[in-house]
N, C-alpha and C positions, 0 to 999 in steps of 0.2 A: 815154255815156262820161263818166267822172269827171274833174274838173278836175286838173291836175298837182298832186301833193302831197296830194290829198284822201285817198287810201288810207292814207298814212303818218299823217295827222292823225287818221283814224278808229281806226287801230291804236293810236296813241299814247294817245288818250282811254280805250281799253279795257284798256290793258296796265298791270299793277301793277309797276312797276320800283322796286327798292328803292334806297336809298342805302347804299353799302358804306363802312364806317368802319374804318380801321386804327389801333389804339391801341398804340403802342410795340411793334410786332411785331417779334420776333426769331425767325429760323429758322436751322437747321443743315442741311447736306447732307453725308451720310457722315460725321457727327460733327464736320464742320468748319463755321466760320461762313459763312452765306450771305447773310442779310438782317439788318441791324442796326437795331433801334429805329426802325422805320418808322411814322410817324403821318401820317394824312391821310384824304382820302375821295374816292370816285368818285361824283360826283353822278348822279342818274338821267338816262339818256339821253346820258351823255357818250361821247366817242370819244377814247380815250387810247392812245398809243403807249408801251411800256416799252422803253427802250434802255440800252445800257451795254456795257462790255467782256465778253468771255467769263469765265464764272465770277463774274459780278457779282450772281447770285441771281435773275435774271429768271424762269427756269422754276420755281425753287423758290417764288417768290412766287405764280405762277399756280396751282400745285399746292396751295398753302396756301389760296388763295381758293376752290378747287374742293372743299376739304375732304379732299384726298388727302395732305396733308403737315401733321403736327401741329406747331404753333408751340412753341418753347422758352419763349417769354415773350410777354407782351401778348395781344392778341385781335383777332379780326375780327368785326365786327358787320354783319349785314344780308345776308350772302351765303348762308347755310345753305339748301340746297334750291332756290336761284334761279339757278344757273349751269350752262352747258354748256361743256366744255373740249374744244378741238381740240388734241391734243398734237402735238409734233414728229413728222412722218411717219417720220423716220429712226429713231425709238424704237419703232416699231410692227412686229410680226412679220407680214409679208405672205406667208409660206409656209403658213399654216395653210389647209387646204382648206375654203374657205367662199365662197359666191356673193355677188355684189354686193348683191343684194336683202336677203339676210340681214344683211349688215352695216348697211344703212340702217335695217332694222327694229329694230336695237338702240336706235335713238333713241326708240322707243316704250315702252321698259322703265320708265321713270319713271312712266308712267300705267298700264301694264298689270301690272307686276310680273314677276319672272323666271319664274314658273311658270304664268302665264295665257297661254293660246294668243292669238296675234294673228289676228283675223278678216279677212274679205275687205275690210273698210273700211280696216283698217290696211295691207294690202297695196297697196290702191289709193293710199293716201297715200305709201307708199314708192316706188311706181312713178312717181308725180307728182314726188317729190323728185329721183329720178334724172333725169327729163326736164328739170326746172328747172335742173339743173346740167350739162346737156349729155351725159347718159349714157343717153338713151332706148335701149332695146334691149339694155342690158347686164345685165339682171336675173339671167341665169344664168351670166354670165361669172365664172370664178374670180378672186379678188382678186389672186392671183399673176401673172395674165397682164396686169395693168394697167401702163401707164406711170406715171411719177412724177406727171404732170399729171392723168391719169385717176384715180389713187388719191386725190389731194387733192380732186378734185371729188366723189369718193365720200364723203369725210369731211365736206365741206360739206353734202352731201345728208342725212347723219345728223344734222347740226346742224339742218337745216330741220325734221325731225321732232321733235326735242327741244323746239323752240319755247320757249326759255328767255328770260327777260327780261334776262339778263346772259350775254354770250358772251365767252369767254376763248380767244385764239388764240396758239399758240406758234409763231412763225416760219412763218406760213401761206403765204408766197410763196417760200419758199426753194427754189431749184433748179427753178423752174418756167419753162415757155416763156411768152413775153410774152402770147399770147392767153389762156392759162389764167389767168395772174396778173390780167389785166384783167378777165376775166369774174368771177373770184372777189372782186376788189376791188369791182366793181360790186354784187355781192351783199351784201358787207359794208355798203356804204353804204345799200343798201335796208333792211337790218336797222336801221341807225342812224336811217334815216328813219322807221321804225315806232316810234322812242322807246326802243329797247333800248340798254343800256349795252354798249360794245364796249371791250375792253382786249386789246391785241395786242403781243406781243414781237416787235420788228422790228430789222433791222440797216441797212436802207437809209434813211439819214437824208434823202435827197431825197424819197423817198416820204413819210416822216414829215412834212417840212415842207409838202408839197404837200396831204396828205390827212388829217392828224391834228391837230386844233386843240389838243389837250392832250397833254403829254409828262411821263413820270416818268423821270428820268435816274438810273439805279441803278448804284452800284459798291459793292455791299454796304451802304454807307451812302447815303442819299438825297442826291443833289447838286442836285436841283431838281425841282419838281413844279408844274406850272401851264401857262399858255399856251406853246405850242411855241416861239414866237419869243423868249420870255424865258428858256426853259430851255436851248435848244441854242445858247447863246453860245459864242464861241471860248474864253472862260476856263473855262466849265464843261466843255467837250469835252476841254480839255487836262487839267483835274483828273481826269476819267474815265480818260484814257489812262495817267496817272501812278499811279492808285490800285493796279493790279495789282503794280507794282514794290515796293510797301510791304507787300503782303499776306504774312502768315506762314501757310503751309498747315497748320501744326501748332497754330495758335492755338486756345484754348478759347473757347466762347461768352463774350462779355463781359456784364457786368451793371452797372446803374446804381443806386446807392443811392436816387436820387430817382424811379425808374421807378414808374409807376402800377400 
């Protein structure tokens, strides 16, 4: 039996985790400003919560990091081809007639390609991922028959197969029962223990304070980025609550003459 923490240390030594750098990043959503002139870095192996009011640009930032949203200005360095994204469950269509095993096997596409058959070894990995997330025996269950908690476990199983060094999670614990949330949070901490970079959009500030050492407080502009205790101050939280009152939904993306 290995010593506690040794598996994470071994994985960390063999895992190439990039540093992700944002340089004056500006993004729009539906042609309106979403993220303004954000600069900073996610260090390899960091565990960061992204928090802020609704409409603050949090999901847009994650999509930009995943390469699914083109920035209006600035750039992202170090993320290309390195990330796996878990989108908001509410944004996904669960009525498409597909079995759980097939959903999980989508996590192998980065390695196999869209037109290459997934063999027996891939199916064994997919079954093991289902078992690891508490869904053993669900291989042939249609996705539409799953509860909210079961569906989120399914998405975590797909992340297991993607095996990415950087994992992006958009509200991963929203509307989940306590047991499912605890199980998935434990899996997130195992990934972090392996040296992976974890970036999660969250609303539960008590959870953030307890489990996330780094926080990015976003309200279109960056209001704080660093150690959680230094970012989630009463003054910063008040600024974040006040920011939406000053937002102009019709405003055009702004520019800075001194932008890099």
